C-alpha positions in Angstrom: 169.0 -42.6 -69.4 168.3 -39.7 -67.2 172.3 -38.6 -66.0 172.0 -38.2 -62.0 172.9 -34.8 -60.8 176.5 -34.7 -59.3 174.9 -33.2 -56.3 172.9 -36.3 -55.3 175.9 -38.8 -56.1 177.4 -39.7 -52.6 181.1 -40.5 -53.9 182.0 -41.9 -49.8 181.6 -45.4 -49.4 179.4 -46.0 -46.4 178.1 -49.6 -46.9 180.0 -50.5 -44.0 179.3 -47.6 -41.6 176.5 -49.7 -39.5 178.3 -53.2 -39.4 181.3 -51.6 -37.3 181.0 -52.5 -33.5 183.1 -49.9 -32.7 180.4 -47.1 -34.4 180.0 -44.4 -32.2 176.3 -44.1 -33.2 175.4 -47.3 -31.0 177.7 -46.4 -28.3 175.8 -47.1 -24.9 175.0 -43.9 -23.1 176.4 -46.0 -19.5 179.7 -45.5 -21.1 179.5 -42.5 -22.3 182.5 -41.2 -20.1 183.8 -40.1 -16.8 181.9 -36.7 -16.9 179.1 -38.2 -16.0 179.6 -41.2 -13.7 180.2 -39.3 -10.0 177.1 -38.3 -8.0 178.6 -35.1 -8.0 178.9 -34.9 -11.8 175.7 -36.5 -12.6 173.6 -33.7 -10.1 175.3 -31.1 -12.1 173.8 -32.5 -15.3 170.2 -33.4 -13.8 170.4 -29.6 -12.3 170.9 -28.2 -15.6 168.6 -30.1 -17.6 165.7 -29.1 -15.1 166.4 -25.7 -15.3 166.3 -25.8 -19.0 162.5 -27.7 -18.4 161.7 -24.6 -16.6 161.3 -26.5 -13.1 160.5 -24.5 -10.1 163.7 -23.2 -8.4 162.1 -24.6 -5.0 162.2 -28.0 -6.5 165.8 -27.8 -7.8 167.0 -26.4 -4.6 165.6 -29.7 -3.1 167.4 -31.9 -5.6 170.3 -29.9 -4.7 170.4 -30.3 -1.0 169.4 -33.5 -0.4 171.6 -35.2 -3.1 174.4 -33.2 -1.6 173.5 -34.5 1.5 173.5 -38.0 0.4 177.2 -37.7 -1.1 178.2 -36.0 2.4 177.4 -39.3 4.3 178.1 -41.5 1.2 180.7 -39.8 -0.5 180.9 -38.4 -3.8 181.1 -42.2 -5.1 180.7 -43.1 -8.7 177.1 -43.6 -9.5 177.4 -47.5 -10.6 179.0 -48.3 -7.4 175.6 -46.8 -5.3 173.9 -49.6 -3.6 170.6 -50.0 -1.4 173.1 -50.1 1.5 174.1 -46.5 1.0 170.7 -45.3 0.7 169.8 -47.1 3.9 173.2 -45.6 5.6 171.8 -41.9 4.7 168.8 -42.1 6.2 169.8 -44.0 9.2 172.0 -40.7 9.6 169.1 -38.6 9.9 167.6 -37.7 13.1 164.0 -36.5 11.6 160.7 -38.1 11.8 159.8 -40.9 8.9 157.6 -38.7 7.3 160.3 -36.2 6.8 162.7 -39.1 5.6 160.0 -40.3 2.9 160.0 -36.6 1.6 163.6 -36.6 1.2 163.6 -40.5 -0.3 161.5 -39.6 -3.0 163.6 -36.5 -4.1 166.7 -39.0 -4.3 164.6 -41.5 -5.8 163.4 -38.9 -8.7 167.2 -38.0 -8.6 168.4 -41.3 -9.7 165.1 -41.8 -11.7 166.5 -39.3 -14.1 169.8 -40.3 -13.8 168.6 -44.0 -14.8 166.8 -42.3 -17.8 169.7 -40.5 -18.7 171.9 -43.8 -19.2 173.8 -43.4 -16.5 172.4 -46.1 -14.4 171.8 -49.7 -15.6 169.2 -51.1 -13.0 166.8 -48.8 -10.8 167.4 -50.9 -7.7 166.1 -47.9 -5.6 162.9 -48.6 -6.1 163.0 -51.5 -3.6 163.5 -49.0 -0.5 160.6 -48.0 1.5 159.7 -46.1 4.4 156.6 -46.9 6.6 154.7 -44.1 7.7 150.8 -43.9 8.8 149.2 -41.1 7.3 147.6 -38.7 10.2 144.0 -37.6 9.4 143.9 -34.4 8.1 141.2 -32.6 9.7 139.0 -29.9 8.2 137.4 -26.4 9.3 134.4 -27.0 11.8 131.4 -24.3 12.0 132.7 -23.4 15.2 136.3 -22.6 14.0 134.5 -20.3 11.4 132.2 -18.6 13.6 134.9 -18.3 16.4 137.1 -16.3 13.7 134.7 -14.2 12.0 133.2 -13.2 15.4 136.7 -11.8 16.0 137.4 -9.9 13.0 136.6 -6.4 12.9 135.0 -5.7 9.7 135.0 -1.7 9.3 138.8 -2.4 8.6 139.5 -3.4 5.0 141.7 -5.7 5.4 139.8 -8.0 8.0 136.5 -7.5 5.9 138.5 -9.0 2.9 140.5 -11.9 5.1 136.8 -12.7 6.4 135.3 -12.8 3.2 138.3 -15.0 1.8 137.6 -17.7 4.5 133.8 -17.5 4.1 134.3 -18.2 0.2 136.9 -20.9 0.6 134.8 -22.5 3.2 131.2 -22.3 1.5 132.5 -23.2 -2.1 135.6 -25.4 -1.7 138.0 -23.6 -4.2 142.0 -23.4 -4.0 143.6 -20.6 -2.5 145.2 -20.1 -5.8 141.9 -19.9 -7.6 140.6 -17.4 -5.0 143.7 -15.2 -5.8 142.3 -15.0 -9.2 139.1 -14.5 -8.9 137.4 -11.6 -11.0 134.5 -9.1 -10.7 133.1 -11.4 -13.7 133.4 -14.8 -11.5 130.9 -13.7 -9.0 127.2 -13.3 -9.9 126.0 -11.7 -6.6 122.4 -11.6 -8.0 122.0 -15.5 -8.5 124.6 -16.2 -5.3 127.0 -18.1 -7.6 130.7 -18.4 -8.3 131.1 -18.7 -11.9 134.6 -19.5 -12.3 135.6 -20.4 -16.0 138.6 -22.8 -16.8 141.6 -20.0 -16.8 141.6 -19.8 -13.5 140.6 -23.3 -12.0 143.7 -26.3 -11.8 141.7 -28.7 -14.0 141.1 -26.0 -16.8 137.3 -26.8 -16.3 134.8 -24.5 -15.9 132.7 -24.9 -12.4 129.7 -23.0 -11.0 129.3 -23.2 -7.1 126.3 -21.5 -5.0 126.8 -19.6 -2.0 124.9 -18.3 0.9 123.1 -14.7 1.6 126.0 -13.6 4.3 128.5 -14.0 2.1 126.8 -12.2 -0.8 126.4 -9.2 1.2 130.3 -9.7 2.5 131.2 -9.7 -1.4 129.1 -6.8 -2.4 130.4 -4.4 0.4 133.8 -5.8 -0.5 133.5 -5.0 -4.2 132.8 -1.5 -3.3 135.4 -1.2 -1.0 138.1 -2.6 -3.6 136.7 0.5 -6.2 137.4 3.0 -3.9 140.9 2.1 -3.1 141.6 1.3 -6.7 140.7 4.5 -7.6 142.6 6.2 -4.6 146.0 4.1 -6.0 145.5 4.3 -9.4 145.5 0.7 -9.7 143.8 -1.0 -12.8 142.3 -4.5 -12.1 139.2 -6.6 -11.7 140.5 -8.6 -8.8 138.2 -9.5 -5.7 140.6 -9.7 -3.1 143.6 -7.0 -3.4 145.7 -5.1 -1.0 145.7 -2.1 0.6 147.0 -0.6 -2.3 144.5 -2.3 -4.5 147.1 -4.6 -6.2 147.3 -8.5 -6.7 147.4 -10.4 -3.2 149.7 -13.1 -4.3 153.2 -12.3 -6.3 153.7 -15.7 -6.1 152.8 -19.4 -5.0 154.9 -18.9 -1.8 154.1 -15.1 -1.1 150.3 -14.9 -0.5 148.8 -12.2 2.1 145.6 -14.9 2.4 147.3 -17.3 3.6 150.1 -15.4 5.9 147.4 -13.6 7.7 145.4 -17.2 8.3 148.6 -18.3 10.1 148.4 -15.1 12.0 144.8 -15.6 13.4 145.4 -19.0 13.6 147.9 -18.2 16.1 146.4 -15.6 17.6 143.3 -17.2 18.4 144.2 -21.1 19.0 142.5 -22.3 16.0 143.9 -25.3 14.8 142.3 -25.8 11.1 142.2 -22.3 9.9 144.3 -22.6 6.6 143.5 -23.1 2.8 143.7 -26.9 2.8 141.4 -27.0 6.2 138.9 -24.9 5.0 138.4 -26.9 1.2 138.4 -30.3 3.0 135.8 -28.6 5.7 133.5 -27.9 2.6 134.2 -31.6 1.3 133.5 -33.2 5.1 130.1 -30.9 5.3 128.8 -32.1 1.7 129.6 -35.8 2.5 128.1 -34.9 6.3 124.7 -33.4 4.6 124.3 -36.6 2.5 126.5 -36.0 -0.9 127.8 -38.5 -2.8 131.6 -39.0 -3.7 131.1 -37.9 -7.5 129.2 -34.9 -6.5 132.0 -33.8 -3.8 134.7 -34.4 -6.5 132.7 -32.2 -9.3 132.6 -29.6 -6.6 136.4 -29.8 -5.7 137.2 -29.7 -8.8 139.0 -33.0 -8.8 139.8 -35.1 -12.2 139.5 -38.7 -10.4 137.4 -39.9 -7.7 140.4 -41.5 -5.7 142.1 -38.3 -5.3 138.5 -37.5 -3.4 138.2 -40.6 -1.5 141.9 -39.4 -0.1 140.6 -36.3 0.5 137.9 -37.4 2.6 140.0 -39.3 4.6 138.2 -40.3 8.0 139.4 -41.6 11.3 138.3 -44.8 12.8 135.3 -43.2 14.9 134.1 -41.1 11.9 133.6 -44.7 10.3 132.4 -46.2 12.8 129.4 -43.2 13.3 128.7 -43.5 9.3 128.3 -47.1 9.6 125.7 -46.8 12.8 123.2 -45.2 10.5 122.8 -48.1 7.8 122.4 -50.4 11.0 
């Protein structure tokens, strides 16, 4: 018989460890202790978890702001005493639109959902709370608005040349403003008049090729020449298509983007309702639809992974639906 090594022989009797009802191994997380039972304590824990997960600071701030407001209205009560009535009391205290209430409610629900996942709550009772909001029809930019804006810009000035090129590029190709800020020379095929974007700069990480016209080709040609001159003057080293006056990137974060700020300024100055990145992208999609493109093609051009997203993106008002149906009579 082979003698077992002493280090492999456990002398302590553990035969009944899993038969003891009081074993801490199976203690329900709901009864984990008073440190997580109040809304305030739960919020501290949830925010710490979000920071550890690398969530955006803005998202974390939204959780903190809306949950703290909820506590201000109903009190820093124990989690298991929070009810649907508390949520409705909180919503009723707000003098804001239903859309704003819905946004805040989603944040509170997300917080309570995390509490549920952590085991602090036994039921997800908040799911029954609803707010009815009539979704407004989001309009896209039109040819007229684009023509008005471009006619007002002085293309002899670098910044306005850059902005005009950015507007036309987003309107003709439907790219997101985040993609625009990452475009490099290698993505612009001037000979073929084509954007050849690799997955590294696109939201869905799939390559996409989109054509553009001769006017945009000319603007891009001049812009790239100006960019080279600026980079040489300021000693900057990058291959970006859209840069600042010092040759640096136009966006330092998702919320600090020169192009977005400039478009907002133009919209206010010239009274143009639909001059913003989302409206330009939506205008691109609607133009394709008006010219007979099917939903599948539009979805591919927009870089959507789901046709349902494209359908919502092309949200049409009643008159637009009626005009479209008339063609089939």
